[in-house]
N, C-alpha and C positions, 0 to 999 in steps of 0.2 A: 405415414405409418408405424412409425417406432413409441414415437406420441401418443397415436392409440391405444397399443398397446402398453405403454408404462402408465395411462387412463386406466383401463379395462384391470390392470395387475393393481393398483390405488383400490380401486373402486371392490374388487372382490377381498382383499385384504383388511378394510373397514371393515365391509357385512361379515368376515370371520369373525372380527373382532370383537367388534360391539354390534352382530344384528344390524339387519335392513332397517329394519323398523327407528334403533336407535339413529340410524345413522341421517334419516329423512327428516326424524324431527331436529338432529343437529341442522342439517339446512334452514331447517324452518324456519329457526331461531335465529340463523343469521341473515336469512330474507328480512325475518318481521324484523329485525334489531334495523336493517336499513334499511324500512322501509318507513321505518316510527320518528328517525332522524330526521329522512328528506319531508316527512309531514309536517315535523316542526320546523324544519327551517321554513314548509312552503308557508307556513302560519305564519307565523316572523315576516317574511315577507306580504303578507295584508296587510298587516297592521300598520306597517312601514310603508306601505307606495302612499294611499292616502296622505304620509302626514309630508311627503318631498311638494306633494302639488302648491306653487304658489296660490296663496289665500287673495289677492286681483283676481286671478282666473277664474277661484271659484265663486267669489259675488257678482263677474260680471259675467257666464253662463246661468248662475239664480237672475239675476235681473233681467236676462235676454228672454229664459223660459216664465220668468215673470211678467214682460210683455206680451210675449205672443200667446199666453194661455187666458188672457184678461179683454185685446184684443184677436176679435175672429177673423175680421178685415187682414190685421198683420199676418195673422196663420198660414190664412188663407195664400199671399197671394207667394209667401216662403214656400209651399208646396207646390204651389203650381208653379215655380220658374223652375223648381225641382226635376217636376214630372214630363215641363213642356224640353228642359232640356236632356232627359233622356229621350224625346222623344221628337228631336230636331231634326233628321235625317228625313222622317213622317209631314213634317209639317212643311220644310223645303216642297216634299211632291207629296200633297195631300194626294189620298184616293181613297173612297168606300171601300171601305174593309169586310170580305165576308158578307155575313147581310145589312150592313150598314148601307147598300147602295140596292141592290134588288127587294129589298124587304123593309123598309123603312122611311127611305128617300124619295123613293117611286112613289111609293103606296100615299109619303104626303106629300107629295109632287104633286097624283094623279087624282087627290080624296079630301087633298085637305087634315080639318077636324074631325070629319069622319072616321080617320085611319085608328083615330084612339082605339074606340072600341073592338078592335081588330084584334084579336090572338093568334098565336101563333109559336107550334112547338109544344103544343094543352096546355099554356098559361097566355097572362097578359104579356104588352111591355108599353104599360102606359107613359111611363118615365123617359125611354128613348125617342116613345112617337111623339111625343110635346116636343122633345130637343130636332129631331129631324122637323116638325115643323115649323121652328123659328129660323131653322138651317137652312127651307126651301124660299122664303123671306130674303134671304142675300143673293144677287144673279147666279147662276147655274154653273158659271166657271171657281166662283168662289165654295161649292156647296160639301165640297168634302172637307175643306179648310176650318166649316164656320161648325159640321160634325165631329172636330178629332177636335176640336179647341172647345164642345162642348162635352165631350168623352174627358178629355181632361177639367174641367170647371169639378165634374160630380167627384173624383179622385181626390181635384184637392177639398173642396169641401167636405170629404168623410176624412180625412186627415187631419183639417183642423179640429175636423167636432169633439174626436179622441182628444185632444189637446187642451180641448177647454176646459174652466172649469169645473161645468156640469159633470163631467167627469171623474174630479175629484175624490169621493168617496169610494170609487170606483178603485180607482191607480192614484192615491196619495204622492208619490211620489212626479217629482214633474217632469223628472231626464225618462223616465218610463215612460208617462203618455208621449215623451218628444219620439220615445225611439219607435214605438211602438204604429204614432201615426208616420214618422219616416218610413220604417219598415215595409209599410199599404203604398209610398209611390217609391218603393226603392227595390223591391222583391226583386232576387234577381234569376229567379224563375216565372218573373208572368208576360213576357212580349208577345199571346195573345190577348191581353187582359188591356194592354195598351191602345189609347188613341178612339179606341169603338165606341159605340155608341151600346152597340150590340151585346156587350161585356160587362156595360158601367153598370148591369142590376147588382153582378155582384160585390162591389161595394155596396153597392144600396140595404144590402142583406148587413154590412158590419155597420152601414147610417143604422139602421131600423135594429138591431139589439143594444145600439151605444144609446138612442132613444127612449129604450124601455129600461135600461137597470141609472139610468144617468138623475140625478136629483133636477124637478123644475126649474123654466128658469124664474129670475127676480123677476122678466117682466108682465104686465098681467097677460095679454097676446100665447105666452112662452105654450099653453095649453092647447094655443088651438093652433097655433103651427106646426108644433109637434102632432096632433093632429091629421095636421093635414097633410104631413111630410110622412106620416107612418102610412095614411091614404094610400099615396103616391106611389111607396115604395112598395108596400101590401102589394097595391096590381101590378108591381112588375119581376117579375119573376115567379120562380117554385116555393116562396121561404114560406106565404102568409101563414100557411100550416104551424112551421112552426113555430111562431111568430108569436102564437094564438099559442098557444099553448104554454110558453113560456109564460106571458104577460097573464095568466091565470092562474100560473103556477104560486107556492108560497115561496117562491127563493125574496122576488120583491114582492112589497107592499102597494100596490097600487089597487087597492079597489078603490081609493081613494080618488085615483084619474078614471073615472068612468069615461069620459071622452077616448083614453087609449084605446079601457078594454073592448067597447064599442067596436070603432074602426078594425082591431085588428082580427074583432069576429066576420064582423063582415068580410074583413075582404078573406081571412080564408074560408071559407062559405064558398066564397066567388071559386078562388082557384082551384079552391079542391074539387069543386061541380065540375069547373074546364075541363080538370084536370081525367077527370072521370068519363068526361064525356069523347074527349079527344087522346086515349089513354097512348102512350112510350113505353108499355112494359114490355118484360121477356130478355129472356139473358142468351148473350151471345156462342155460337158455337164454340169457341177459342177458350170458355171461362176456363178457370183451372186455380188449382193455388201455385204453380209457376209465375202467371202472367199476373197473378195477387201480387204474388210478392215482389217481383219485378218493378210493376207500377206505382208498390207504396215507395220504391227503394228510390225509383228515380223521383216520385214528384212530391217525397215528403225529406226523405233527407236529403240523397247528390244536386240534387237540382238545387231546392232549401243553402245547403251549406256550400256548396261547389257554384251554383248558378247554372243556366243553362246550358252553353256552349261546353261545360264539364263535366254535363251527366253522364249516369252510366251508359256509354252504349256496348248491348249486345248482340247475336243472334237469337232472331228470334228460337226460343227454344224450350215444348212444353216440359219437358224434363226439370225439376226443381233442382235452383242452386241453393249449394250452402252459405255462400255469401252473401246471394241473395233475401236469403232465411233468414240470417244472423243480420243483415243489415235492418230489414222490415222492422223483426221485434225488436231491434234497439230503438226504431224511430217511433214506435208502439210505444214502449215503454215510456220514454223521455215525456211525450204529450204525458200519458197518464200520472207517473210522478210529481209533473210540472203537473196540472191540475188538479192532485191531492188539495190545497190548499188556496186556490188561485181564490179568484175578486168572482160572481157569479156571472160577468158580462167575458169573461174568458173561456169559463167553463157555456155559457152557454154557444160562444162562441166554434168552441168543440162538438159540441152538439150537432149545430148548423150543420160543422165541417165535417161529420158522420153522414149526417143524413145527405146531405149533395155525394158527399162518395158513393154510399149504397143505392140513389135512385142511381147512378152514372152508371156503374156497375148490374142495374138491373133494368138499363135503357135500349138496350139491343147495342148498344155500343163495345166495340173489341177492346175483349181487356188488354190484348197484344198488343192493338195501337197506342191501348191510355196509357201503358209503358216507354213507348217513344218520346227525348227527349223531345221538346216543345208541342206536344202534342195534352191537351186536354187540359193545361194547365189551372183554368177557371174553377175546376169543381175541388182539386184542394189546395186552393189559393187561403180558403178557413184551417187549415190544418198546418198552411205551411205558417202562418203568423202563432198556432197555439203551440206547435212544432220551438218555433226560435223563443217562447218568454218559454219552453218548458227549456230548453242550454241554460237560458239568465236563471232562472227559479231555481235548480239545480248547482248556478252558477256560488252559489250567494246560500243556497238551505245542506247540502250535501254535506257526510257530518264528518269525509277526513277532507284536508285542506287540499292535498292530492287531486281527487278525486273531482271540486270545486276546481281546480287551476286546468282539469283539461275537459272540462264545461267549457272554460273560458275559453280554450283553445279551439275547439270548435266554431266557438261568435267569431273568435279574430278571424277566424278562416271562410266564416262570413260575409264577415266584413271586407276582406279583398276580394271577397266573390261580387260583390256588391261593386266594388268600385272596375276590376273588370268587365262585369256586365254593365255598365250604368249606360252609357250606348248602346244601341243593338244594331246589330251589319245594316248598312242601309238597303232597307226593302222598297220593292215595287220599283227595279231596276228596268224590268223590260216593260213597265205599265205607264203612261205619263199621259194624264186626261186630261189637257189641255187641246194637246195636239186632237183628240177625239171628239173634241164638243169644236172645234172649232171652224166647224163649217153651222152651227146650232143659229146664229143671229140671223141665215138667210135663208133658214126655211121657211114655207108657208104654213098656216096653221091650220094640224089634222097632220104636218108629215114628221116624220120619226126618224132620229137617231139613233146607233148603237154604239155602246159604250163599253168595256170589255173592266169588268174589276177583281182585283185578285181573290183568293180563298184565302190560301199559304203564301205568308212574307216570306220562305226559303223557298221555294217554288215558281218559277213562273210560268210554269204548263199550265198550272191550274189558277182558274180563274169563271167568272161567270158572267154574261150578257146581260146588259139592262137594256132597257127600250126606252127611250128620252122624246115622248112627243114638244114639238113648239106649240105651246099657248097661242090663244087670241092676244 
C-alpha cells in the first residue's frame, strides 16, 4: 500500500514538472535504448554461433544430405524407417482404420480390379484402391498390416521426392528440403493421417504439386513417369482442379511438358464431374466466427507448434474468444508473410491448403468438431507445412534480430513437440483383428464373418462392422 502511494506521488510529481507527454517520451527513449542494445546483442549472437559449429560436423551433414538427395532409395528407406517408428504400435497390432476396411479393403476383396472405377465421398480414390487390391493378394490375417505398410510407403515416397535434386531449383538449400521432407513424416498434428490408405491422398496432393514444380528428370522415361503419377494422383482425392489451374498458370513454364497439361486437365474434368454429380456442399448449422477462430488456432498454431496432446482444449462456446482470435490472426499472418517471397511450390501448397480449408467448411462438416484436437487434421496438413515454413522464413528475414530469435524459439518448441508426439498413444486397445478372424479358415464357401474396425483411435466405442465372405 505504501509503495503504491509513493509510486503514485512520484508519477504525479514528474507529470507536474515535465508534463505527461514528456514523461512518456522519456520512458519510450529508455525502452527503445534497451531494445536496441538487446537487438544488437542478438545480432552478434547470430554471427558468432555458426562459427562455433565444428567444420567436420558441417562437412558430414552436407555429405549425408548430398547422398540422400542423389539416392532416392536411401532417402526412401530413411523416411520409411522414421514413419514406421512413429507407427510402431499400429504395426504391432494392425487394424483396418476408418474407411480402410469397409470401403477399400472389402470392396477390393469382393470386386477385385473392378473397384478402381468406384467413386466415394464425391470423387475417385484410384491409388488407395490399387493398394487395397495389392493387399488382398496376401492372406486375410495380413490384410491390415499390408494396408498400413502401403500407406507408409506413400508417405515416405513423398518425403523422398521432396528431398531429391528435382526440387533443387525450387528449394536450393538441401537442409531446407530435408526439413520439409522430415516434417511430412514428423508433423505432430497428424494422428489421423498415419498408416491408413484412406488418408494417403493428402500426401499425394503434395507429390502432385512437387511434380508440377520440379525440374524434369534426367532419364528419357521421366516425363512418362510424371504423367503416370499425375494420372494416378489426379484421380485420387479432390485436388485435380487445383492442379490443372496451377499447371496452366504462368507461374511455371509447363507448355513444353504437354503430357502434364493433358493429364491434369483430363483428371480435373473427371474429378469436377464426379463432384458435381455427387455434391457434398452445404454449411453446418454451427458455422460462426468463434468456431472458425478456434479451429484455426488449434489446427494451425497450437496443433503444429505444441502437438496433438497439447493443443488448445476449450469448452464449446459460440462466443468469440479474444485469445483464439489473436492466435488465428497470428497464424494467418505468419503464413502470408512467409509466402510473400516463397518459391512457387510453397505458394501453390498454400493455395491448395486454402482450397482444402474452404471445401471442408462448406461440406456440411461441423465447424465446432473441426476445432477439437485430433479431428480433421487432414484438412490442415498443407497449411501446417506452410505455417512451419513461414516460421522458418521469418526467423531469417525479419528485420529485428530479437524478432528473428522469437520465431526461432517457436521452431524450437515445434521440435520439442515432434519429440513428445513421435510415438502416439497405443491405439486400438479394445480391437484385436486376429481373434475376430480366427474361425475364417473353417468357414464354408459363401459363409461370412463379421469384423469390427475402429473409426476413432481414441474411442474404443466407435467402430464399423465389415462382413467378409469366405471365397471358394
